[in-house]
N, C-alpha and C positions, 0 to 999 in steps of 0.2 A: 603259062599254066591256064587250063580252062577247067570248068567244072559244070555238072549238070545235076539238077534235083531229080532223083529217081522216084517212081511212083511206088505205092504200097505193094509189097511183094505177096506171093501166094502164101508165104508163111503166116502172115498176119490175117489174110483172108480165112485161112484154115482156123486160126486162133479164134476168131470171132464166130465162125460157123459152129464151134463146139458149144457156144453159150446160147444158142438159139435153136428153135425147132422149125423146120420148114414143111413137114409132112402132115398126114392126118391118119386117123385110125386104120383106114383102108388101103393105106399106101403099100406097094409091093415091098417085100423084104429081101430084095436082091435077085440076081439071076440064078438059074440052076438051083432052085430052092429045094431044101430037104424038108418034107412035110412034118417030120418029127421035131424040127427045130423051130417051126413057125410060132407056135404059142407055148414054147417050153418054159417052164419055171425053174429049170436047173441052171446053175452057174455054168457058163461056157468053159470048155477045156482050154487051159493055157498051152501054148505050143502048137495048136491047130493051125493048119494052113488052108488058104482059099484063093480062088481066082476072083478077085473083086475088081470092079470098074469104077470110074468116077461117079456114074449114076448110082451104083449100090451105095457109095459113101454118102450120098445126099439124104438117104433115109435114116431114121433114128432107131430102126430095128433091122436086124439082118439075119437071114436063115439060110444063106448060101451053103451049099454042100461043102464039106471039108475035103481036101485032097491030100495024098502023100506028100510030105514037105520035100522029097526028093524029085517030084514032079514040078512042072512049071506052076508057079503060083505068084501072086502079086501082093498078098497079105499074110501076116502071121500074128496070131493073138499072143501078146507078150504080157498081158495082165488081165485078170478077171477075178471078181469077188463080189460078195454081198455088200450092198450099200449100208452105211451106218444106220443104226435104229432111228435116228432123228428123221429119216425119210420114209418111215413106215406108213405115215398117214398123209403124205403130201400128194398133190395132184401130179398126173402123169407128166405135165409140161412145166413143173415147177423149175424156176430158173436156178435155184440153189443146187439142184441136181446136176445141171450142166456145169456150174461153177466147180462143184466137187469133182466132177469127172475130168475137167480141164486140168485142175491142179494135180490130180492123182496121176492121170495118164502122161502129162507133160514130164513130170519128174521121173517116173518109171521108164519113159521112153528114152530119155537121155542116158540113163544108167544101162539100159538094155542094149542100145546100139554102141555104147562106148564113146559118146560124144559129150564134149563140154558145151557151155552155153553158146560160145561162138560158132562151133561147128553145126549146132542144131539150126542156127539161122542161115547157114550157108550150104545146106545139103538139100538134094532134090527128094530125100526120103522124109516122110512125115507120118502122121498117125491120125487115125479116126476112132471114135468111140461109138458104141451102141448100147442100148438099154433093151429090156424085154419088150415084146409086142404089147400094145395096149390091152389086149385081152389077157395076156399073162400078167400084166401089172395089176389088172382087176382081180386076178386070182391070188394075188399076194407076192408075186415075184419082184424082187428088189435087188438087181444086180447091175454091174457095168462091165463092158468088155472093151478092151483097148487093143487095136490092131495096128502094127506098123505097116505102111503101104509104100510101094515103090513110086511115088509121086507126090504131088501137092494139090491144093485145091484148084490151081490153074491148069493142071495136066489134063490133056484130052484122052489119055490112056496111061496105064501104069506099067512100069518096067518090071520084069521078073526079078524076085529076090533070090538070094542064095539059099541053100537048104535050110539054114537058120540065120536070121538077122542079128542074132546075139553077138555083140562085139564087133560088128562089120565096120565100124568107123574108129576103132582103136588105133592108136599110133597115127600115122599119116594116112588119111583116107584116100582111096583111089579116086581119080578124076571122074570115073564112072558114076560116083555118087555125090560129086560136088556140084554147086549151082553156077552156071555162067549164063550169059545172055548174048544173042546174035542180033545185031541191029544197030542202027545209028545212035541210039541212046538206050539206057537200061530200061527206061519206062516203055519205050516203043518196041524194044527188042523181044524176041521169043526166048523164054527161059529154056535153056538146054543143059544136059550134062557137060561138064568141062572136057570130057573125052571127045566131044564132038567139036566141029568148027565153031569158034565163038569170037566175039569182039570185046566182051567184058567178062571180068571174073569177080565173084563175091570174095574178096581177099582177106579182109579183116573186119573186126567189129569194135565198137567203143561201148564200154559200160557206163551208163549214165546215172546209176543210183543203186541203192541197196533195197532189199525187199520191203522195208518198212518206211521208205522215204515217200514223201508226197510228190505228186507230178509237178515238175518245175515250170511247166508252161511250154507251149509250142516254140516260142521264140528262143528260149533258152536251149531247148533240145536241138533245134536246127543250128543255132550258132556253135554249140559245143561239137556237134556232129561234123559240121562243115570244117572247122578248124582242125579237129582230130584227123579226119580223113585226108585232108591235104598233106599233112605230115606223115601219116601212117602209110599212105599209098606211095608217096615219093621214096620213102625208105624201102618198102616192099619191091619197088621197081629198081632198087639200087641207085637211087639219086640221079636220075637222068636230068638233062638241062630243061627239057620240056616234057610234059606228060598230061594226061587227061584222067579225071576221076569223077566219080558219081557217088551219091550216097542215098540210103533209104532210111529216113527217120519216121518214127511212129508217133502216135498221139495219146491222149488221155485214156481212151478206151483200152487200148493195148497195154498201157502202163498198169491200169487197175487189174487187167487180167493177168499181170505177172511179168511182162516183158520190160526189160531195163537196158535194152541194146539197140543200137543202130548198126546198119551195115555199110561198110566201105567197099566200093567197086573200082577196080582198076581197068583202064582201057588197055587191053593186051590180048593177044591171041595165044599166049603161052598158058 
């Protein structure tokens, strides 16, 4: 039996990105912009679909035109609402706004697509959130918008979504939406849908604590993850005499953002 330490996955890259701002007031608000949405103070429409790209997702405001959800699209708004009153007088780049959006969107995302905590960490589908433009913020706009997207922070493009992403991962998710890796190791491999040729599959996860628990430390997280994944993947592969596995464990920043799980990977082409 051999094992390898996997590098941080795109899931966590996306997680951390939601807590920071990388743009400026003059940044573009996506491709194919609708001028009426650029500085809109109105709460966005839930259920609206768009063709978003990874570049669009890097901005913290988005005014991309909506499209009919029966047409090709890569994003769907699954939640949007006014921010709580405590944010009425905060700065545009206040970190607490990002923390609130992360907690809110992540919970609503799992419920919307029909995924439990384990599947959320093993799917190529993720989410991104937007706020009003800085001009709209100055005019009093205080809302958030959560979009499900057909990719992750590591994706170079997004996959088209079904007419609605609601419940798309209920039951046994299709391999089209589950995460695998193609390459000699998970860390060096390209993340691909499991419906494509692959060498590794994100097969199981381990829960390392409850919401109110303190971070146990890197050493404890790695030790518990390694031991669990060895046993879990061996069982998942139906107890072969020899097998390979890998694991992705996270750190204090991800723990404080709400993640309590590590991911176990099986060396398999199935």
